C-alpha positions as CSV (number, residue, x, y, z in Angstrom):
1,M,-76.7,150.7,16.6
2,R,-73.3,149.8,15.2
3,V,-70.5,149.1,17.6
4,L,-66.8,148.2,16.9
5,G,-65.0,146.2,19.5
6,V,-61.2,146.2,19.7
7,D,-58.8,143.9,21.5
8,P,-55.5,145.9,21.3
9,G,-52.1,144.3,21.0
10,L,-48.8,145.2,19.5
11,R,-48.5,142.0,17.4
12,L,-52.2,141.1,16.9
13,T,-55.1,143.5,17.3
14,G,-58.5,141.9,17.1
15,Y,-61.6,143.7,15.9
16,G,-65.2,142.9,15.5
17,C,-68.1,145.0,14.4
18,V,-71.7,144.3,15.3
19,D,-74.9,146.0,14.3
20,G,-78.5,146.1,15.7
21,G,-80.0,145.7,19.1
22,V,-78.5,143.9,22.1
23,A,-80.6,140.8,21.6
24,R,-80.5,140.8,17.8
25,A,-77.0,142.0,17.1
26,S,-75.6,140.7,13.8
27,L,-71.9,140.3,12.9
28,L,-70.8,142.7,10.2
29,E,-67.1,142.2,10.1
30,A,-64.4,140.7,12.3
31,G,-60.7,140.1,11.9
32,V,-57.2,140.8,13.2
33,F,-54.5,143.2,12.3
34,R,-51.1,141.3,12.2
35,L,-48.6,144.0,12.9
36,C,-45.4,142.9,11.1
37,G,-44.0,146.1,9.6
38,S,-42.0,145.8,6.4
39,S,-38.9,144.4,7.9
40,P,-38.1,140.9,9.3
41,A,-37.7,142.4,12.9
42,P,-40.2,145.3,12.9
43,S,-39.7,148.1,15.3
44,I,-42.4,149.1,17.7
45,S,-42.8,152.4,15.9
46,A,-43.2,150.6,12.6
47,R,-45.9,148.3,14.1
48,L,-47.7,151.4,15.6
49,A,-47.7,153.2,12.3
50,E,-49.2,150.1,10.6
51,L,-51.8,149.9,13.3
52,D,-52.7,153.5,13.0
53,R,-53.1,153.3,9.2
54,D,-55.1,150.0,9.3
55,F,-57.3,151.1,12.2
56,R,-58.2,154.5,10.7
57,E,-59.2,152.7,7.5
58,L,-61.4,150.3,9.5
59,L,-63.1,153.2,11.3
60,E,-63.9,154.8,8.0
61,R,-65.1,151.6,6.4
62,V,-67.4,150.3,9.1
63,A,-68.5,153.8,10.4
64,P,-69.4,152.7,14.0
65,D,-71.7,154.7,16.3
66,A,-69.4,153.8,19.2
67,V,-66.1,151.9,19.8
68,G,-65.5,149.5,22.7
69,V,-61.9,149.2,23.8
70,E,-60.6,147.0,26.6
71,Q,-59.2,149.0,29.6
72,L,-55.5,148.5,30.3
73,F,-54.7,145.7,32.7
74,A,-51.5,144.2,34.0
75,H,-50.6,140.8,35.3
76,Y,-47.9,140.8,37.9
77,K,-46.0,138.0,36.1
78,H,-46.1,139.8,32.8
79,P,-45.8,143.6,33.3
80,S,-44.3,144.2,29.9
81,T,-47.5,143.0,28.3
82,A,-49.4,146.0,29.8
83,I,-46.7,148.3,28.4
84,A,-47.0,146.9,24.9
85,M,-50.8,146.9,25.1
86,G,-50.6,150.6,26.3
87,H,-48.8,151.6,23.1
88,A,-51.4,150.0,20.9
89,R,-54.3,151.4,23.0
90,G,-52.8,154.9,22.7
91,V,-52.8,154.7,18.9
92,I,-56.4,153.3,18.9
93,L,-57.7,155.9,21.4
94,L,-56.2,158.7,19.4
95,A,-57.8,157.5,16.1
96,I,-61.2,157.2,17.8
97,E,-60.9,160.7,19.3
98,R,-59.9,162.2,15.9
99,A,-62.8,160.4,14.2
100,G,-65.2,161.9,16.7
101,V,-66.7,158.5,17.7
102,P,-67.9,157.8,21.2
103,L,-65.5,155.6,23.2
104,I,-66.6,152.9,25.6
105,E,-63.8,151.5,27.8
106,V,-64.6,148.2,29.3
107,R,-63.0,146.0,32.0
108,P,-61.9,142.6,30.7
109,T,-63.5,140.7,33.6
110,A,-66.9,142.4,32.9
111,V,-66.8,141.4,29.3
112,K,-65.9,137.7,30.2
113,K,-68.6,137.6,32.8
114,S,-71.2,138.9,30.4
115,M,-70.3,136.2,27.8
116,T,-69.8,133.2,30.1
117,G,-71.1,134.1,33.6
118,H,-67.5,134.0,34.9
119,G,-65.1,137.0,35.0
120,H,-62.0,134.8,34.6
121,A,-63.1,132.7,31.6
122,S,-60.5,131.2,29.3
123,K,-59.8,132.3,25.8
124,E,-61.5,129.1,24.6
125,Q,-64.6,129.7,26.6
126,I,-64.9,133.2,25.0
127,Q,-64.4,131.7,21.6
128,R,-67.1,129.1,22.2
129,A,-69.5,131.7,23.5
130,I,-69.0,133.8,20.4
131,Q,-69.3,130.8,18.1
132,D,-72.7,130.0,19.8
133,R,-73.9,133.6,19.9
134,F,-73.4,134.1,16.1
135,R,-74.0,130.5,15.1
136,L,-70.5,130.2,13.5
137,E,-69.5,127.0,11.9
138,H,-66.0,127.2,13.3
139,L,-64.4,128.8,16.4
140,P,-63.3,132.3,15.6
141,K,-59.5,132.3,15.3
142,P,-57.2,133.7,16.5
143,P,-58.8,134.2,20.0
144,D,-58.3,138.0,19.6
145,V,-61.2,138.0,17.1
146,A,-63.5,136.4,19.7
147,D,-62.3,138.8,22.4
148,A,-63.0,141.8,20.1
149,L,-66.5,140.5,19.3
150,A,-67.2,140.0,23.0
151,I,-66.0,143.6,23.7
152,A,-68.3,144.8,20.9
153,L,-71.4,143.0,22.3
154,Y,-70.6,144.2,25.8
155,A,-70.1,147.8,24.6
156,L,-73.4,147.6,22.7
157,S,-75.2,146.6,25.9
158,R,-73.5,149.5,27.8
159,A,-74.4,152.0,25.0
160,A,-78.0,150.8,25.1
161,G,-78.2,150.9,28.9
162,R,-75.9,152.5,31.4
163,A,-72.3,151.9,32.2
164,Q,-71.4,149.4,34.9
165,P,-69.2,150.7,37.8
166,R,-65.7,151.4,36.6
167,D,-66.7,151.1,32.9
168,T,-66.2,154.4,31.2
169,I,-68.2,155.9,28.4
170,H,-66.8,159.0,26.7
171,A,-69.1,160.8,24.3
């Protein structure tokens, strides 16, 4: 099974595609969309249009059987982050729906716990777990790439089994 994981953001959106079974998943492609727009101070709408174009191209290129996307979360100290992430998530969810690909929405704490044993793991802990899992020579950078690969692995395990409480699988 081929699963694409996405860590949505309005400046950086990480993605990672894995293929195979849960225990033997191989890394197909990973990277980040740097949403800059064409101007020095890009508008939100310009970044969203760029994300839409790039993400639809990625969906077509990697042809996933399912896409894992992080559920929206908000930290009380940074509420605007949730709003920005919501804009990016909306574009991504719409593209997934239009492509007819099953969506697996996952909780960030569940993804972190699956990779490190701790639901509040740091970015560096996730990077190291992904580096070890795929035997990478260097830490995946930026951290959004490691997060997306962790989402892909977790979504792969959910697709192979059953959803954990509060995870959502849309067929």
